[in-house]
TORBA-48737 format. One record per residue: residue number from 1; x, y, z of N, C-alpha, C, CB in turn. Coordinates in Angstrom, 3 decimals, m for minus. Glycine has a CB too. Example, Ala and Ser with C-alpha at 12.3 -4.5 7.8 and 13.67 -1.06 7.14 Angstrom:
! TORBA-48737
+-----+----------+----------+----------+----------+----------+----------+----------+----------+----------+----------+----------+----------+
!  nr !       nu !       nv !       nw !      cau !      cav !      caw !       cu !       cv !       cw !      cbu !      cbv !      cbw !
+-----+----------+----------+----------+----------+----------+----------+----------+----------+----------+----------+----------+----------+
!   1 !   13.190 !   m5.690 !    7.800 !   12.300 !   m4.500 !    7.800 !   13.200 !   m3.300 !    7.800 !   11.308 !   m4.473 !    9.046 !
!   2 !   12.850 !   m2.250 !    7.080 !   13.670 !   m1.060 !    7.140 !   12.900 !    0.030 !    7.870 !   14.084 !   m0.598 !    5.725 !
+-----+----------+----------+----------+----------+----------+----------+----------+----------+----------+----------+----------+----------+
! end
This chain:
! TORBA-48737
+-----+----------+----------+----------+----------+----------+----------+----------+----------+----------+----------+----------+----------+
!  nr !       nu !       nv !       nw !      cau !      cav !      caw !       cu !       cv !       cw !      cbu !      cbv !      cbw !
+-----+----------+----------+----------+----------+----------+----------+----------+----------+----------+----------+----------+----------+
!   1 !  m60.053 !   65.649 !  m35.268 !  m59.575 !   64.276 !  m36.292 !  m57.595 !   65.095 !  m36.394 !  m60.945 !   64.207 !  m38.629 !
!   2 !  m56.950 !   64.156 !  m36.176 !  m55.561 !   64.353 !  m36.302 !  m55.108 !   64.549 !  m37.762 !  m54.863 !   63.210 !  m35.690 !
!   3 !  m54.044 !   65.380 !  m37.952 !  m53.313 !   65.363 !  m39.265 !  m52.484 !   64.172 !  m39.079 !  m52.433 !   66.710 !  m39.612 !
!   4 !  m52.728 !   63.840 !  m40.582 !  m51.426 !   62.391 !  m40.606 !  m50.519 !   63.717 !  m41.496 !  m51.946 !   60.189 !  m41.909 !
!   5 !  m49.002 !   62.848 !  m41.033 !  m48.248 !   63.246 !  m41.850 !  m48.089 !   63.416 !  m43.194 !  m47.675 !   62.866 !  m41.625 !
!   6 !  m49.033 !   62.534 !  m44.054 !  m49.397 !   62.743 !  m45.163 !  m49.972 !   63.849 !  m45.576 !  m49.957 !   61.980 !  m45.406 !
!   7 !  m50.880 !   63.939 !  m44.535 !  m51.173 !   65.266 !  m45.502 !  m50.638 !   66.883 !  m45.601 !  m52.463 !   65.464 !  m45.307 !
!   8 !  m49.245 !   66.495 !  m44.517 !  m48.832 !   67.928 !  m44.416 !  m48.363 !   67.763 !  m45.711 !  m47.780 !   68.492 !  m43.227 !
!   9 !  m47.842 !   66.666 !  m46.515 !  m46.632 !   66.452 !  m47.499 !  m47.638 !   66.728 !  m48.668 !  m45.704 !   64.780 !  m47.495 !
!  10 !  m48.794 !   66.547 !  m49.121 !  m50.181 !   67.130 !  m50.132 !  m49.901 !   68.638 !  m49.992 !  m52.056 !   66.696 !  m49.467 !
!  11 !  m49.990 !   69.017 !  m48.993 !  m50.556 !   70.132 !  m48.722 !  m49.156 !   71.423 !  m49.379 !  m51.004 !   70.062 !  m46.877 !
!  12 !  m47.652 !   70.860 !  m48.831 !  m46.687 !   71.458 !  m49.162 !  m45.840 !   71.948 !  m47.789 !  m47.169 !   72.468 !  m50.073 !
!  13 !  m47.035 !   71.401 !  m46.633 !  m46.697 !   72.012 !  m45.219 !  m45.269 !   71.703 !  m44.616 !  m47.747 !   71.468 !  m44.173 !
!  14 !  m45.038 !   72.309 !  m44.018 !  m43.628 !   71.605 !  m43.209 !  m44.354 !   70.331 !  m42.417 !  m42.709 !   72.887 !  m41.834 !
!  15 !  m43.506 !   69.418 !  m42.531 !  m43.463 !   68.054 !  m41.284 !  m43.395 !   68.787 !  m39.920 !  m41.857 !   66.869 !  m41.385 !
!  16 !  m44.181 !   68.273 !  m39.228 !  m44.333 !   68.742 !  m38.097 !  m43.129 !   68.162 !  m37.213 !  m45.694 !   68.451 !  m37.656 !
!  17 !  m42.640 !   68.351 !  m36.219 !  m41.460 !   68.103 !  m35.386 !  m41.590 !   66.618 !  m34.686 !  m41.338 !   69.311 !  m34.250 !
!  18 !  m42.643 !   66.249 !  m34.297 !  m43.227 !   65.178 !  m33.545 !  m43.997 !   64.417 !  m34.227 !  m43.902 !   65.549 !  m32.528 !
!  19 !  m43.726 !   63.447 !  m35.619 !  m44.537 !   62.717 !  m36.548 !  m43.875 !   61.279 !  m36.124 !  m44.397 !   63.239 !  m38.266 !
!  20 !  m45.547 !   60.422 !  m36.555 !  m44.719 !   59.294 !  m36.592 !  m44.104 !   58.930 !  m38.071 !  m45.546 !   58.150 !  m36.042 !
!  21 !  m43.031 !   58.707 !  m38.307 !  m42.299 !   58.566 !  m39.694 !  m42.622 !   57.292 !  m40.203 !  m40.720 !   58.697 !  m39.637 !
!  22 !  m43.000 !   56.166 !  m39.104 !  m43.630 !   54.544 !  m39.747 !  m44.628 !   54.314 !  m40.029 !  m43.628 !   53.477 !  m39.101 !
!  23 !  m45.403 !   55.336 !  m41.266 !  m46.333 !   55.473 !  m41.547 !  m46.180 !   54.686 !  m43.402 !  m46.668 !   57.007 !  m41.118 !
!  24 !  m47.577 !   53.939 !  m43.490 !  m47.477 !   53.288 !  m45.057 !  m48.906 !   53.834 !  m44.966 !  m47.112 !   51.323 !  m45.487 !
!  25 !  m49.251 !   54.445 !  m46.787 !  m50.323 !   54.519 !  m47.143 !  m50.976 !   53.407 !  m48.339 !  m50.296 !   55.774 !  m47.421 !
!  26 !  m51.998 !   53.076 !  m48.617 !  m52.762 !   52.166 !  m48.808 !  m52.178 !   51.231 !  m50.229 !  m54.162 !   52.852 !  m48.874 !
!  27 !  m50.973 !   52.039 !  m50.791 !  m50.140 !   51.054 !  m51.926 !  m49.071 !   50.941 !  m51.420 !  m49.879 !   51.509 !  m53.403 !
!  28 !  m48.604 !   50.857 !  m49.610 !  m47.427 !   50.511 !  m49.453 !  m46.719 !   51.666 !  m48.985 !  m46.941 !   49.947 !  m50.551 !
!  29 !  m46.754 !   52.386 !  m49.310 !  m45.439 !   53.300 !  m49.996 !  m45.394 !   54.523 !  m48.375 !  m46.069 !   54.418 !  m52.175 !
!  30 !  m44.150 !   54.289 !  m48.004 !  m44.073 !   55.418 !  m46.980 !  m43.935 !   56.559 !  m46.873 !  m43.494 !   55.366 !  m46.418 !
!  31 !  m43.883 !   57.199 !  m46.342 !  m43.556 !   58.828 !  m46.115 !  m42.809 !   59.291 !  m46.521 !  m43.328 !   59.327 !  m45.144 !
!  32 !  m41.294 !   58.485 !  m46.962 !  m40.567 !   59.004 !  m47.427 !  m40.817 !   59.062 !  m48.905 !  m39.588 !   58.573 !  m46.992 !
!  33 !  m41.198 !   58.074 !  m49.626 !  m42.051 !   57.446 !  m51.246 !  m42.700 !   58.888 !  m51.134 !  m43.505 !   55.642 !  m51.273 !
!  34 !  m43.630 !   59.063 !  m50.382 !  m44.478 !   60.403 !  m50.752 !  m44.191 !   61.725 !  m50.963 !  m45.236 !   60.615 !  m49.968 !
!  35 !  m42.905 !   61.574 !  m49.764 !  m41.952 !   62.880 !  m50.137 !  m41.413 !   62.908 !  m51.377 !  m40.765 !   63.036 !  m49.283 !
!  36 !  m41.087 !   61.814 !  m51.717 !  m39.678 !   61.707 !  m53.189 !  m40.993 !   61.581 !  m54.082 !  m38.114 !   59.852 !  m53.356 !
!  37 !  m41.542 !   61.508 !  m54.308 !  m42.824 !   61.672 !  m55.303 !  m43.464 !   62.871 !  m55.576 !  m43.876 !   60.951 !  m54.885 !
!  38 !  m43.139 !   63.309 !  m54.702 !  m44.211 !   65.168 !  m54.910 !  m43.147 !   66.046 !  m55.005 !  m45.398 !   65.938 !  m53.276 !
!  39 !  m41.600 !   65.510 !  m54.509 !  m40.306 !   66.225 !  m54.905 !  m40.477 !   67.868 !  m53.670 !  m40.371 !   66.635 !  m57.108 !
!  40 !  m40.610 !   67.316 !  m52.949 !  m40.447 !   67.772 !  m50.828 !  m39.051 !   67.388 !  m50.606 !  m41.643 !   66.536 !  m49.336 !
!  41 !  m38.545 !   67.736 !  m51.515 !  m36.301 !   67.793 !  m50.960 !  m36.526 !   68.252 !  m49.571 !  m34.802 !   69.467 !  m52.004 !
!  42 !  m36.737 !   69.123 !  m49.013 !  m36.648 !   69.323 !  m47.238 !  m36.824 !   68.278 !  m46.462 !  m37.673 !   70.223 !  m46.616 !
!  43 !  m38.262 !   67.670 !  m46.607 !  m38.816 !   66.374 !  m46.148 !  m38.639 !   65.390 !  m46.217 !  m39.541 !   66.145 !  m46.301 !
!  44 !  m37.438 !   65.512 !  m47.344 !  m36.738 !   63.698 !  m47.770 !  m35.766 !   63.569 !  m46.762 !  m35.770 !   63.390 !  m49.533 !
!  45 !  m34.626 !   65.112 !  m46.797 !  m33.823 !   64.979 !  m45.581 !  m33.877 !   64.630 !  m44.511 !  m33.501 !   65.632 !  m45.301 !
!  46 !  m35.259 !   65.448 !  m43.858 !  m35.661 !   65.282 !  m42.848 !  m36.192 !   63.877 !  m42.459 !  m36.392 !   66.170 !  m42.762 !
!  47 !  m37.072 !   63.767 !  m43.260 !  m37.443 !   61.938 !  m43.059 !  m36.322 !   60.834 !  m42.990 !  m38.315 !   61.350 !  m44.414 !
!  48 !  m35.165 !   60.850 !  m44.074 !  m33.993 !   60.136 !  m43.491 !  m33.032 !   60.385 !  m42.195 !  m33.224 !   60.155 !  m44.431 !
!  49 !  m33.096 !   61.582 !  m42.253 !  m32.264 !   61.562 !  m40.517 !  m32.777 !   60.803 !  m39.593 !  m32.271 !   62.927 !  m39.656 !
!  50 !  m34.006 !   61.337 !  m39.487 !  m35.036 !   60.769 !  m38.427 !  m35.301 !   59.064 !  m38.469 !  m36.545 !   61.557 !  m38.737 !
!  51 !  m35.208 !   58.730 !  m39.899 !  m35.697 !   56.992 !  m39.689 !  m34.863 !   56.647 !  m41.719 !  m38.523 !   56.667 !  m39.416 !
!  52 !  m33.688 !   56.776 !  m41.364 !  m32.634 !   56.177 !  m42.821 !  m33.031 !   54.871 !  m42.801 !  m30.705 !   56.219 !  m42.719 !
!  53 !  m33.856 !   54.099 !  m42.368 !  m33.601 !   52.080 !  m42.952 !  m35.405 !   52.607 !  m43.498 !  m33.303 !   49.953 !  m40.943 !
!  54 !  m35.949 !   53.919 !  m43.454 !  m37.076 !   54.031 !  m44.630 !  m36.456 !   53.919 !  m46.269 !  m37.867 !   55.655 !  m44.446 !
!  55 !  m35.535 !   54.327 !  m46.312 !  m34.555 !   54.352 !  m47.444 !  m34.094 !   52.789 !  m48.513 !  m33.201 !   54.904 !  m46.610 !
!  56 !  m34.478 !   52.140 !  m47.617 !  m34.213 !   50.796 !  m47.868 !  m35.753 !   49.956 !  m48.048 !  m33.247 !   50.235 !  m46.576 !
!  57 !  m37.158 !   50.595 !  m47.830 !  m37.898 !   49.532 !  m47.712 !  m38.733 !   50.076 !  m49.526 !  m38.953 !   49.473 !  m45.912 !
!  58 !  m39.426 !   49.250 !  m49.636 !  m39.931 !   49.012 !  m50.718 !  m41.344 !   49.093 !  m51.034 !  m39.550 !   48.034 !  m50.941 !
!  59 !  m42.178 !   49.391 !  m51.944 !  m43.551 !   49.746 !  m51.613 !  m44.024 !   48.394 !  m51.823 !  m44.293 !   50.938 !  m52.490 !
!  60 !  m45.730 !   48.049 !  m52.580 !  m46.227 !   46.746 !  m52.639 !  m45.784 !   46.725 !  m54.421 !  m48.101 !   46.550 !  m52.053 !
!  61 !  m45.485 !   47.795 !  m54.975 !  m45.220 !   47.221 !  m56.482 !  m43.722 !   47.356 !  m56.473 !  m45.995 !   48.138 !  m57.864 !
!  62 !  m42.530 !   47.114 !  m55.541 !  m41.030 !   46.864 !  m54.971 !  m40.453 !   47.686 !  m55.777 !  m40.335 !   45.381 !  m55.013 !
!  63 !  m41.110 !   49.081 !  m55.497 !  m40.231 !   50.595 !  m55.521 !  m39.899 !   51.256 !  m54.440 !  m40.874 !   51.657 !  m56.164 !
!  64 !  m38.562 !   51.771 !  m54.850 !  m37.876 !   51.791 !  m53.781 !  m37.993 !   53.550 !  m53.696 !  m36.328 !   50.957 !  m53.925 !
!  65 !  m38.026 !   54.673 !  m52.444 !  m38.005 !   55.850 !  m52.617 !  m37.017 !   56.499 !  m53.541 !  m37.959 !   56.256 !  m51.545 !
!  66 !  m35.822 !   55.938 !  m53.755 !  m35.183 !   57.166 !  m55.391 !  m35.875 !   56.509 !  m56.127 !  m33.294 !   57.286 !  m56.173 !
!  67 !  m36.697 !   55.330 !  m56.499 !  m37.194 !   54.999 !  m58.106 !  m38.378 !   55.741 !  m58.159 !  m37.541 !   53.316 !  m58.547 !
!  68 !  m39.296 !   56.183 !  m57.612 !  m40.028 !   56.970 !  m57.236 !  m39.932 !   58.790 !  m57.199 !  m40.114 !   56.395 !  m56.221 !
!  69 !  m38.888 !   59.030 !  m56.671 !  m38.097 !   60.348 !  m56.873 !  m38.570 !   61.617 !  m57.988 !  m36.686 !   59.841 !  m57.333 !
!  70 !  m39.179 !   62.487 !  m57.872 !  m39.249 !   63.524 !  m58.670 !  m37.895 !   63.933 !  m58.958 !  m40.037 !   64.534 !  m58.132 !
!  71 !  m37.054 !   64.705 !  m58.028 !  m36.253 !   65.396 !  m58.010 !  m34.389 !   64.970 !  m58.276 !  m36.702 !   65.876 !  m56.907 !
!  72 !  m33.559 !   65.260 !  m58.874 !  m32.060 !   64.706 !  m58.565 !  m31.862 !   64.383 !  m56.841 !  m30.817 !   66.036 !  m59.103 !
!  73 !  m31.758 !   65.545 !  m56.502 !  m31.592 !   65.356 !  m55.150 !  m32.160 !   64.870 !  m54.264 !  m31.477 !   66.044 !  m54.752 !
!  74 !  m33.337 !   64.374 !  m54.224 !  m34.282 !   63.698 !  m53.438 !  m33.721 !   61.839 !  m53.856 !  m36.139 !   64.293 !  m54.010 !
!  75 !  m33.479 !   61.254 !  m55.199 !  m32.870 !   60.633 !  m55.530 !  m31.922 !   60.393 !  m55.224 !  m32.880 !   60.702 !  m56.140 !
!  76 !  m30.511 !   61.248 !  m55.019 !  m29.196 !   60.903 !  m54.868 !  m29.152 !   60.882 !  m53.145 !  m28.129 !   62.034 !  m55.706 !
!  77 !  m29.969 !   61.328 !  m52.456 !  m30.243 !   61.500 !  m51.092 !  m30.539 !   59.939 !  m50.473 !  m31.543 !   62.579 !  m50.932 !
!  78 !  m31.592 !   59.489 !  m50.966 !  m32.372 !   57.990 !  m51.060 !  m31.301 !   57.334 !  m51.260 !  m33.533 !   57.642 !  m52.240 !
!  79 !  m30.583 !   57.095 !  m52.128 !  m30.007 !   55.950 !  m52.690 !  m28.766 !   56.273 !  m51.394 !  m29.592 !   55.967 !  m54.644 !
!  80 !  m28.312 !   57.301 !  m51.834 !  m27.154 !   57.668 !  m50.586 !  m27.381 !   56.799 !  m49.152 !  m27.313 !   59.479 !  m50.115 !
!  81 !  m28.240 !   57.643 !  m48.336 !  m28.554 !   57.064 !  m47.305 !  m28.496 !   54.875 !  m47.266 !  m30.066 !   57.878 !  m47.160 !
!  82 !  m29.582 !   54.585 !  m48.741 !  m30.004 !   53.269 !  m48.201 !  m28.301 !   52.752 !  m48.462 !  m31.528 !   52.330 !  m49.187 !
!  83 !  m27.613 !   52.833 !  m48.934 !  m25.734 !   52.092 !  m49.471 !  m25.485 !   52.422 !  m47.566 !  m24.080 !   53.657 !  m51.274 !
!  84 !  m25.479 !   53.268 !  m47.516 !  m24.972 !   53.570 !  m45.872 !  m25.611 !   52.583 !  m44.651 !  m25.499 !   55.248 !  m45.420 !
!  85 !  m26.950 !   52.671 !  m45.497 !  m27.738 !   51.793 !  m44.005 !  m27.508 !   50.527 !  m44.459 !  m29.643 !   51.986 !  m43.612 !
!  86 !  m27.607 !   49.660 !  m45.407 !  m27.260 !   48.905 !  m45.999 !  m25.269 !   47.774 !  m45.650 !  m27.596 !   49.844 !  m47.171 !
!  87 !  m24.952 !   49.086 !  m45.483 !  m23.399 !   48.730 !  m45.494 !  m23.282 !   48.570 !  m43.945 !  m22.257 !   50.017 !  m46.216 !
!  88 !  m23.875 !   49.301 !  m43.424 !  m23.820 !   49.458 !  m41.707 !  m24.731 !   48.623 !  m40.860 !  m24.208 !   50.937 !  m41.246 !
!  89 !  m25.546 !   47.491 !  m41.110 !  m26.396 !   46.335 !  m41.217 !  m26.471 !   45.602 !  m41.710 !  m27.125 !   46.316 !  m41.325 !
!  90 !  m25.307 !   45.147 !  m42.710 !  m25.143 !   44.205 !  m43.320 !  m23.769 !   43.378 !  m42.508 !  m25.054 !   44.682 !  m44.779 !
!  91 !  m24.872 !   41.779 !  m42.354 !  m23.538 !   41.294 !  m41.247 !  m21.998 !   40.664 !  m42.458 !  m24.363 !   39.424 !  m39.910 !
!  92 !  m21.071 !   40.631 !  m41.508 !  m19.641 !   40.630 !  m42.155 !  m19.841 !   39.102 !  m42.228 !  m18.145 !   41.320 !  m41.210 !
+-----+----------+----------+----------+----------+----------+----------+----------+----------+----------+----------+----------+----------+
! end
């Protein structure tokens, strides 16, 4: 059985170098939502570097990763990356 990145976050282990970043749980939460909710600041930074678009994805309750973030660092990083992502990809 292969381990999902969610299991690494729940155990507090570092995320593997090659991970499927675009995975969602049964609540529609991305890997970024779960990392932010658990307070895994290093994992949040790593996920945002690999997949910045996840900062703009809401879960089934319409909550962004910054809305569920446990730490101020994660909340600010998610907000910053989401803002930069939206500015970059918003048509003029």
